[in-house]
C-alpha positions in Angstrom: 3.0 32.2 18.8 3.2 29.0 20.7 5.5 28.5 23.7 6.8 25.2 25.0 5.6 25.1 28.7 5.1 22.5 31.3 1.4 22.5 30.6 2.0 21.8 27.0 4.3 18.9 27.9 1.7 17.5 30.3 -0.8 17.4 27.4 1.6 15.5 25.1 3.0 12.7 27.2 2.0 9.8 25.0 0.4 6.9 26.9 1.2 8.2 30.3 -1.8 9.5 32.1 -2.3 11.2 35.4 -3.7 8.9 38.0 -6.7 9.7 40.2 -5.7 11.6 43.3 -2.2 12.0 41.9 -0.7 15.5 42.5 0.3 17.6 39.6 3.8 17.9 40.9 4.2 14.1 41.2 2.8 13.5 37.8 5.1 16.1 36.3 8.1 14.3 37.8 6.9 11.0 36.4 7.0 12.2 32.8 9.9 10.8 30.8 8.7 11.4 27.2 7.2 14.5 25.6 5.8 14.5 22.1 5.8 18.2 21.2 6.7 17.9 17.5 4.7 19.8 14.9 3.1 22.2 17.4 4.2 25.5 15.8 6.4 26.1 18.8 8.7 29.1 18.4 9.9 29.7 22.0 10.8 27.5 24.9 9.8 28.5 28.4 11.3 27.2 31.7 10.4 23.6 31.9 12.8 22.5 34.7 9.8 21.1 36.6 9.9 18.1 34.2 13.1 17.0 35.8 12.9 13.4 34.8 12.2 14.1 31.1 14.6 11.9 29.1 13.2 12.0 25.5 12.0 15.3 24.0 10.5 15.5 20.5 10.6 19.1 19.2 11.1 18.5 15.5 9.1 20.4 12.8 8.6 23.6 14.8 9.9 27.2 14.5 12.3 27.2 17.4 15.2 29.6 17.2 16.7 29.3 20.6 17.0 26.3 22.8 18.9 27.7 25.8 16.1 26.8 28.3 16.7 23.1 27.7 19.9 23.0 29.7 18.0 22.4 32.9 16.8 19.0 31.8 19.6 17.1 33.5 18.2 13.6 32.7 17.7 14.2 29.0 19.1 11.4 26.8 17.4 12.0 23.4 16.8 15.4 21.9 15.0 15.8 18.6 15.3 19.3 17.1 15.2 18.7 13.4 13.7 21.2 11.0 13.6 24.3 13.2 15.2 27.7 12.8 18.1 27.2 15.2 21.2 29.2 14.2 23.5 28.5 17.2 23.7 25.8 19.8 24.1 26.8 23.4 26.6 25.1 25.6 24.9 21.8 26.6 27.5 21.0 29.2 24.8 20.3 31.9 23.2 17.5 29.8 25.8 14.9 30.5 23.4 12.0 30.0 22.6 13.1 26.4 23.3 10.2 24.0 21.4 11.1 20.8 21.2 14.6 19.2 19.1 15.3 16.1 19.8 18.7 14.5 19.2 18.3 10.8 17.5 20.9 8.8 18.4 24.0 10.9 20.6 27.0 10.2 23.6 26.1 12.3 26.9 27.4 10.9 29.2 26.0 13.6 28.7 22.7 15.5 29.7 23.7 19.1 28.6 23.3 22.7 29.3 19.6 22.9 32.6 19.8 24.7 31.2 18.4 28.0 29.2 15.6 26.5 31.3 12.4 26.5 28.3 10.0 26.1 27.0 11.1 22.7 26.7 8.0 20.5 24.5 9.4 17.7 24.8 12.8 16.1 22.8 13.9 13.1 23.4 17.4 11.8 22.6 17.0 8.1 21.3 19.6 5.6 21.9 22.9 7.4 20.4 25.8 5.6 23.5 27.9 5.0 24.2 30.8 2.6 25.5 29.8 -0.8 29.2 29.0 -0.8 29.4 28.4 3.0 30.0 25.1 4.7 29.3 23.7 8.2 32.2 24.2 10.6 33.1 22.1 13.6 34.5 23.3 16.9 37.6 21.2 17.6 36.8 21.0 21.3 33.4 19.5 20.6 34.9 17.0 18.2 37.6 16.1 20.6 35.0 15.2 23.2 32.7 13.1 21.1 35.4 11.5 18.9 35.6 8.3 20.9 31.9 7.9 21.7 30.1 8.6 18.5 28.9 5.5 16.6 26.4 7.2 14.2 27.3 10.3 12.3 25.3 12.1 9.6 26.8 15.2 8.0 25.1 15.1 4.6 24.4 18.2 2.6 26.7 20.7 4.4 29.1 21.8 1.6 32.0 19.8 3.1 35.0 19.2 0.7 37.0 16.9 3.0 36.7 14.7 6.1 39.9 15.7 7.8 38.0 16.8 10.9 36.8 13.3 11.6 40.1 11.6 11.9 40.3 9.4 14.9 36.5 8.5 15.2 37.6 5.0 16.1 34.2 3.7 17.3 32.2 5.1 14.4 29.9 2.4 13.0 27.5 4.2 10.6 28.7 7.2 8.6 27.0 9.2 5.9 28.2 12.4 4.1 25.9 12.5 1.1 25.6 15.5 -1.2 28.7 17.3 -0.2 31.6 18.4 -2.4 34.2 15.7 -1.5 36.5 15.0 -4.5 39.9 13.8 -3.2 40.8 10.2 -2.4 43.9 11.1 -0.4 42.1 12.9 2.4 39.6 10.1 2.6 42.3 7.5 2.9 43.9 9.2 5.9 40.6 9.6 7.7 39.4 6.1 6.9 42.6 4.6 8.2 41.7 5.7 11.7 38.2 4.1 11.7 38.3 0.6 13.1 34.6 -0.3 13.7 32.9 1.3 10.7 30.4 -1.0 8.8 28.6 1.5 6.6 29.9 4.5 4.6 27.7 6.5 2.2 29.2 9.3 0.0 26.4 9.3 -2.6 26.1 12.6 -4.5 29.7 13.8 -4.0 31.9 14.7 -7.0 34.3 11.9 -6.1 31.6 9.4 -7.0 32.0 10.4 -10.7 35.6 9.5 -10.8 36.9 6.5 -12.8 37.0 3.3 -10.8 35.5 5.1 -7.8 34.1 1.9 -6.2 37.3 0.0 -6.7 39.2 2.8 -4.9 36.7 2.8 -2.1 37.1 -1.0 -1.6 40.8 -0.5 -1.1 40.8 2.6 1.2 37.8 1.8 3.3 38.3 -0.1 6.6 38.1 -3.8 6.3 35.1 -3.8 8.6 33.0 -1.9 6.1 30.3 -4.1 4.6 28.1 -1.5 2.8 29.3 1.4 0.6 26.8 3.8 -0.8 24.0 1.5 0.0 25.5 -1.6 -1.8 27.0 -4.6 -0.1 30.7 -5.1 -0.5 32.0 -8.0 -2.5 34.7 -9.4 -0.2 36.4 -11.4 -3.0 36.7 -8.3 -5.1 38.0 -6.3 -2.1 40.7 -8.9 -1.4 41.8 -9.0 -5.1 42.0 -5.2 -5.4 43.8 -4.9 -2.1 46.5 -7.4 -3.2 46.9 -5.6 -6.5 47.3 -2.3 -4.7 50.0 -3.8 -2.4 51.8 -5.2 -5.3 51.7 -1.9 -7.1 53.0 -0.1 -4.0 56.0 -2.5 -3.7 56.8 -2.1 -7.3 56.8 1.7 -7.0 58.9 1.4 -3.8 61.5 -0.7 -5.6 61.8 1.7 -8.5 62.3 4.6 -6.2 65.1 2.7 -4.2 67.0 1.9 -7.4 67.3 5.5 -8.5 70.8 6.8 -7.9 71.0 9.6 -5.4 72.4 12.8 -7.0 76.1 13.3 -6.3 76.7 16.2 -3.9 79.3 18.7 -5.1 82.6 18.7 -3.2 82.9 21.4 -0.6 86.5 22.4 -1.7 87.6 24.4 -4.7 87.6 22.5 -8.0 90.1 22.5 -10.8 89.1 20.9 -14.0 92.1 18.8 -15.2 92.2 17.2 -18.6 94.3 14.1 -18.8 95.4 12.0 -21.8 94.8 9.0 -19.6 91.2 9.8 -18.9 88.2 9.3 -21.3 86.7 12.6 -20.3 87.4 15.7 -18.1 86.8 14.9 -14.5 86.5 17.5 -11.7 89.4 16.9 -9.3 89.7 18.9 -6.0 93.0 20.7 -5.9 93.9 22.6 -2.8 97.7 23.1 -3.5 98.7 23.5 -7.1 102.4 23.5 -6.2 102.0 20.1 -4.6 100.3 18.9 -7.8 103.1 20.1 -10.0 105.8 18.5 -7.8 103.9 15.2 -7.5 103.3 15.1 -11.2 107.0 15.7 -12.1 108.3 13.0 -9.8 105.9 10.4 -10.9 105.5 11.3 -14.6 107.5 8.2 -15.7 105.4 5.9 -13.6 102.2 7.4 -14.9 103.3 6.7 -18.5 103.8 3.0 -17.6 100.1 2.6 -16.8 98.8 4.6 -19.8 97.2 1.4 -21.1 94.4 1.7 -18.7 91.0 2.3 -20.3 89.6 4.7 -17.7 89.8 5.7 -14.1 87.1 6.4 -11.6 88.0 9.4 -9.4 85.6 9.6 -6.5 85.1 12.2 -3.8 87.9 12.5 -1.3 85.5 12.6 1.6 85.9 8.8 2.4 89.7 9.4 2.9 91.0 7.1 0.1 91.1 7.1 -3.6 89.6 4.2 -5.4 90.2 2.9 -8.9 87.7 0.9 -10.9 89.9 -2.2 -11.4 87.5 -3.7 -13.8 88.3 -1.1 -16.5 92.0 -1.8 -17.1 93.9 -4.8 -18.4 95.0 -7.2 -15.7 98.7 -7.9 -16.5 101.3 -8.2 -13.8 103.3 -5.1 -14.8 100.4 -2.8 -14.6 99.3 -4.1 -11.2 102.8 -3.7 -9.9 103.1 -0.2 -11.2 99.8 0.8 -9.8 100.7 -0.6 -6.4 104.0 1.3 -6.3 102.3 4.5 -7.4 99.5 4.4 -4.9 101.5 3.1 -1.9 104.1 5.8 -2.0 101.8 8.8 -1.5 98.8 10.0 0.5 95.4 9.6 -1.0 95.2 13.2 -2.1 98.6 13.1 -3.8 97.6 9.8 -5.4 94.6 11.3 -7.0 96.6 14.3 -8.2 99.2 11.9 -9.7 96.5 10.2 -11.7 95.6 13.5 -13.3 99.1 14.7 -13.8 98.9 14.4 -17.5 96.7 17.5 -17.5 99.1 19.7 -15.4 102.2 21.4 -16.6 104.7 20.8 -13.8 106.9 23.7 -15.0 104.1 26.3 -15.2 104.1 29.2 -12.7 101.0 30.7 -11.0 
């Protein structure tokens, strides 16, 4: 077993050397970089004496717990790749931390970053998780780093969508290789919130096997993106495909707007009245059958005078007036005069009942 101690750090300080007559305490405070990678370290002791340590290399060890690092208040770079870490402690005291490297561990949930507003690079790729599981992200941690992160690597973590990363507006470099992403729609929404991204890499995802994958990516990726899956973007092709997509969207929108809205059924009771003057049976709202009989009897002779009409259009009574499709009957003066007399003498509801009087027996009893 090897423990990370202050003595071990003093032996791995790179080019910094202790000066003659320099006290150990002064030298310890002067150390800013510690190269303790590949030392078979499995435990971290209290190293708070190295208070000015800003860069700590601990990758390729056997570390399971990194709680003792929270006292390094000036730490800016932390390299913990390829260890055995299963859970991150709350790193709220490391407010100067800007770069975190956690790839190749056993972390199931990314958490503990909710008090770190200065993180600009986060790499948490290829976590060694049980089959079928995927890396989860604490919403509080993501909410904190959302506006600061510029480099993000989440490759190889079983992720099937990128919904958690909506709003990473300052993200520049993004890679999510070897996941299980397969849907363009979820990508489109997330990408629409990225305004600074220049590089996106989704190599090794099922979505890459879809027809016209690259064409789709050229359309949905932010205009700032210049490299997709390691290949430079052809700006001419992007402009052409974007225009084609806009044209397609407009066409679909026009088709949708031309579709007639389904007629809503009338809220009153319906009576289906057949008239010799109508081409087909039309549902007419009837609330007072006695009124219908009386109106039909009084105006039966007038109705017969306009029997030459080809058809009537009987709309819903909701607008408050009955309309007739004047284009469907012959335009001679007598018919127009008869229709004017017929419709001006009664209320809209009576007028509509009169038009259908041919299908009502005015002498019948109910």
